[in-house]
N, C-alpha and C positions, 0 to 999 in steps of 0.2 A: 504431457506437460513438459514443457521446455526445460532442460537441465543446462543449457549452455547458451551464453550469450547470443543475441541475432544481430544481424546488421540492423543499423537505426532505420533505414529506409523501409524495412520490413515489420518493423514494430507496429505501425499502423494496420496491415494487413491482418495480424495474430493478436492483436490486443483485447477482441473482443471474446476469445474464448475465457479470458480470465475475468469476466465482469460477474459479479455477485449479483445478489439480490439488493434493489433499490436502496440506498442509504437515506434513512430519515433526514428530513431538513432540521437537524439540530446544528449546534455549534461545531459538532465534529465533522459535519458535510463538508465538503469540499467546496471553497469560495470559486467564484468564477474564474480568478486567475489562474486556476490549475485545471480550467478546461481550455483545450483550442480543437477547434475542425471537429467538434463532437467527442473527442476522447478525452479521459481523464489522465492526467500526469501520471498518477500512480501505476495505472495500466500498461502505459508506455513503457515506466521504469522497471515494472516485472517483466514485460516480454522482452526489453533489451539487456536487463542484467542476467537472467535465469532465474531460477528458483534458488539456488544455494546463495547468491550474492543479495538477494532480494529479503530473502529471511534474515540476513545478517544485517543488511540496512535498515529493516524494520528494528531489530532489536538492538542497533546502536541508537537510533530515535527515540525509542522507548526508555534507553538508558538518560537520554539528554533531558527528556521531559521531567525523568523521576529525579534527575540532580536539581534542576532549577523548580520545582514542584512549588507554586505558590508564589513565586518570585517576578515572574513577568505577567502572568494573568492569573486570576482566581484558580485556586487549586483545583475545583470542580471541573473547570474549562480545561484544563490542563489534564487532567484523570480520563475527562472522554477522548483527547486527542491520544493518550496511552491506550486507551481500550480500541479506538480506530487502529493504530499499527498492530496491537495483539491480534484481533480479527483477522486482518490481511495476512498475518503472519502463519495464524491457524488455517486459515482457507488454503494457502498456498502448502502447508504441510498436510492436510488432509488429501488435496489433490494429488500430491506425490503417493500416498498411502494406497489411494486408490489405483493409480498406476503401476504397483507392484505386482 
């Protein structure tokens, strides 16, 4: 598991190691504008930032969705987004535990 940030040009090379199970096609699945060249933006973020910064970023985004819950989109839709970031955070933390 990558513990420190990598160079952006190396991100695409290693991002596939972070791919989890396929995301169901729901409202929480990534829209096309989060995919480029066959890669998900979230995978590139995780690879470039490293685990610690990625987990912190997930926490920040979850707090933002909780703060505005129901004010931009329907509460259920925003709750799904929170679940998605929580899953990504959990998967990253579990991977770190396995590598100890």
